[in-house]
N, C-alpha and C positions, 0 to 999 in steps of 0.2 A: 321432079322431087325437090322439095326446098332444101336448102343447104343444111339446116340444122338436122331436119329428117334423115339427108344423105350421109352426114357424118356420123349419126347415131347407128344407121345400118351398116356403114362401114366398120364402125367399132365392133359391132357383135360379130361380122364377119371374119374380122381380124382374130377375135377373141378364141375363134373356134379353130384356128389354125396355127401351126407351130411356125410355118414359114409362108411368104407371100412375096409378090413383086408388084412393081407398079403397073406393069402390062395386064397382069390378073386383075388388078382395081380397076385400070380402064376399061378393060372388056366385060367385068362384071357389072359394072355400075354406067356403062356408056357415058365416059367422061373423056377430058382431054388428059394429056401428061401433065400440062401444068396444073390443072385443077386437082387432079390425083395427089400430085407432090404438096400442094397448098394444104389438102385435107388432112394428108399424113402428119405434116408439120403441126396442124393445128391439134390433132388427136394426140401427139407427142406432147404439147403444151398443157394439154387436161391431166397428163398425169400417167398415161399408158406408157410403160416402159418398152421400147423397141430398140433392137440393135439392128444397124444398117450394115450391109456388107458391099464393099468395094468390088467394081468391075462391070463387064458388060452385061452379064447375066446375073448381076448382084440383085438382092433384094431386101427384105427385113424379117427379122426374126423376132417373136414374142419370148420376152425373157421368161424363164421359168417361175412357175408359182405366181404369175402376174394375174390380176383379175381386172374386170371392167371398173373405171372411177366410180365412187360411190355417187349416189344422185344427191344433188344439192339444188335446194328450191330457194329461188328470189323471195324477197318479202311480199312482192306483189303477188307471185305464183300461189304462196301459202294463203293469203288472204282471198284469192279468186277461189281456191278449192274448198276453203272454208265457208265461204259465202254460197258455193253451189251446194253444199250439203245442206246448210241452213234453209236456203230456199226449197229443197225437196222434202222438208219435215210434213208431215201431215198430209200428203198428197197420194197415198194408197198406191205407191209405186212398188213395182215388183223387186224382188231380191233384198229386202229389208235387212234381214239378218247379216248379208253380205256387205252391205252399205256400212252397217254398223262396225262389223270388222275392218273395213277399208278405212273408216274414219279413224279407228283406234290406231291402225298401223301408220297413217298419215301424221297423226298427232305425236307418235312415238318416234318418227323420223325428225322432227324439227327441235332445234335447241329452246331452252327456258325463254329466252327474250322474245322470240316470236309467240310462244304460247301466251304470253301475258296480253299480248296485245288482241288475240283470238277471244280469250275471256271477255276483254273489253267489247269487242264486237258482238259477242253473243248476249250482252248485257243492252246494249243500245239498238242492233237491229231487230226488227220484227217483220215476219213476212204473214201472209194471208194463212190463217190456220193455226199460226203459233199461239199457245197458251202462254200469256205474259206471266204468269204465276210460275211457270216451270220450263222456260226456254232452254232445253237440254239437247244438246247436238244429237244424243243417241238414244232419245227418248223412243220407245218402242210402243208407240200408240198409232201408228199408221199402217198397221198390217193390211195388204191389200186381199182381194177375193181370193181363196184358197187355190181355185183352178187357174188363176192367171199365170203363174209360173210354169205350170204344167203345159199350158197353152203355147207359151212363147218358146218353150224348150222343144215341143213338137213342130211348131210353125218354121222354126230355124232349119228343120231337117226337110219338111215337105209342105207346101199349101194345101193339099188334098185332105182334108180332117172331117172326121164324122163328129159332128156336135150334137150332145143329147141335151135338150132345153126342156126347162120345167116351164109348160104354160098354164093358163088358168085351170083347166080342168083335166089336163093330161101331161105326160111327158113324152116328147115325140124326138126322133133322130133326124138329122137333117145332113146329108152329104154335101159338104160345103168347100168351095175353093177360095181361100182365105186372101181377100185384096187388102185389107188394112185392120189394123187394130189401133184405135183411137180413144182418148178421153175427152170427154164433154160433160160440163156441169157436174164434175166430181164424179161420173159414171164411165167406167171402161166399155167400148162398144167394139162389137166384132163386126165389120163389113166384108160380105163376101157373095159368091155367085152360088145358087143353089144348082148342082148338078144335076138334079132329076127334073126340076120344074124350071130350070134355065132362066132364073129372073134374081134380081138383087135381093138380099135380105141383110137386115141390121139386128142383132141380138145384143142385149146388154149381157155382159160377162155374168153379171148377178144371177142370171137365170141359167147358166151353164152348170149341169150336174155331172157331165163327164166329158171326155175329150180324147180321141184316139185316132189312129192315122186311118184312112180310108183307102183301102187297097181295091183299085179298080184298073181294067185294061183300058178303059177309055179315059186316059189321061188327057188333061187340056193345058195349053199354055195360057200365060197371062194375056198374051197379044190376042188370042183366041177369044178368051173371056171378054176383053175390052171391046172387041169387034162386035160381040152378040150384044153387048149392053148398050152399044152407041146406036143400034137398030131399034132398041126398046126405050130411046131417050123419053124421059118424062115431059109432058107438055107443061109450058110454063104457064102459071095461072095466078101469079102475083107479081104486079110490077109497081114499085112505088118510088117516088122522088125524094130524096133525102136532102133536107138544108143543113147549115153549118152545125145546129145543135143536135139533130140527128145523127149526122156523120160521127160527131164526137162519141155519142152514145153507141153507135155500131162499133166503134173501135174499143170501147170499154168491153163489150160483149156481143158476140154474134153466133149464132150456130154454127158448127164446124163445117158444112157444105155450103155455106152462104157467102158471096163476095159481092162487092159493089164495083160499079165504073164510074170514076170520076168524070164529072161534065163540065170542070172548068180547071184551069191551069194551077189554082192554088189548092185543089183537092177540098173545096169547102162544100161544095154540092156533088151529089153522086145520085146513080140509079141502081136499084136492085130488081134483078129479075130471077124468080125462083120457082119451085114446084112445092105446094103443100099438099099432104095426102090427107084431105078432110074426113076420110072413112076411118081414121085412126083417133080415137077421142083424145087419147095423152098427147099426140103430136099437135092436135088442133089446140088443146088448151096452153100447151108450152108456146105456140106460135102467137096467140092471143096476148098472153102475158109479155112476151117479147116486143111485140109491136106496141104495146101500152108502154114499155120500158124505153123505147125510142122517142117517144112524146109527142109534142103537138107538131114539130117541125117536120111533118111528113105529108105526102100528097099522094094519094092513092090513084093509079092509073088502071089498074086491074086486081081484082080482087075476089076471090070465091064468097058466094052469097054467106056460106057457113061462118066464115071468118068475121064477115062484116056483121051479121048478125050476133055473134059472141061479143064483138067490140061493143057493140051498141048496148047490149044487156049489162055488160060490165061497167060502162060509163054511167048508166041509169043507177045500178047498184051503189056507185062511187058518190053520185051526186046526191042520192037520198040519204045514205050514211052522213053525208055532211050535214 
């Protein structure tokens, strides 16, 4: 435990007791006597009123009606919090209303001279998705999908969930062991293990119409799920070499599940090995668009015929339009 974290924890421990000894602090936090004494002295210097009792069994008493010292933010901490809120605008993140009230509370805690610098920051800094005409920290324009918060709440209690998904011509329920909830290309995605068909599935949260706990006697662990998935590992069907320009493009954006292995010490060249599900038209189109985004500084070592055909057709259209 880091020193600052330990001292804050000791302060809370002390504040809940009318009397304590150095030995109790040593035992509770597994620290030496000298460390415990130094921490107590530092806590006293921060403004917590303690009375010491002399003697072999002496300890410390918290003065009546004392409370923890008020929290003070440094100038750099205030700016860091404010910029974090600015960067999260228009990202369709959950708990938007709570983020709004939290921002209001933080702004209410800081003095006027610090608020002035935040107003200036709000005028200068623009992040992706920010409306330059209305760069307001508390703008309520980035509400996420209404099911997202409910999904997170249930997921924190149990990974076994029953997802009701709206498909092209029907609505279907899937018993899923949730592995990840992630955001890619401004879309929230659910990655999970289908407990009936025993295979991996990925659903956009936008297609979710209901979510509820899945009550089953045949519960599985994440370790068991990963073991089953490892046996079903998808075959690699895309292998490309990336030059310096393509590596730079990859760093700007790449599909969430893709990673590259650098092939020289300067990380200027790399190789990508991945699987593309060519039976999914949407995924195939996205992959063709992304490969074009990488540019000309790539060399195919292995590529599905469907991807190659799609790339050739797209390039013919581009050259014809020119």
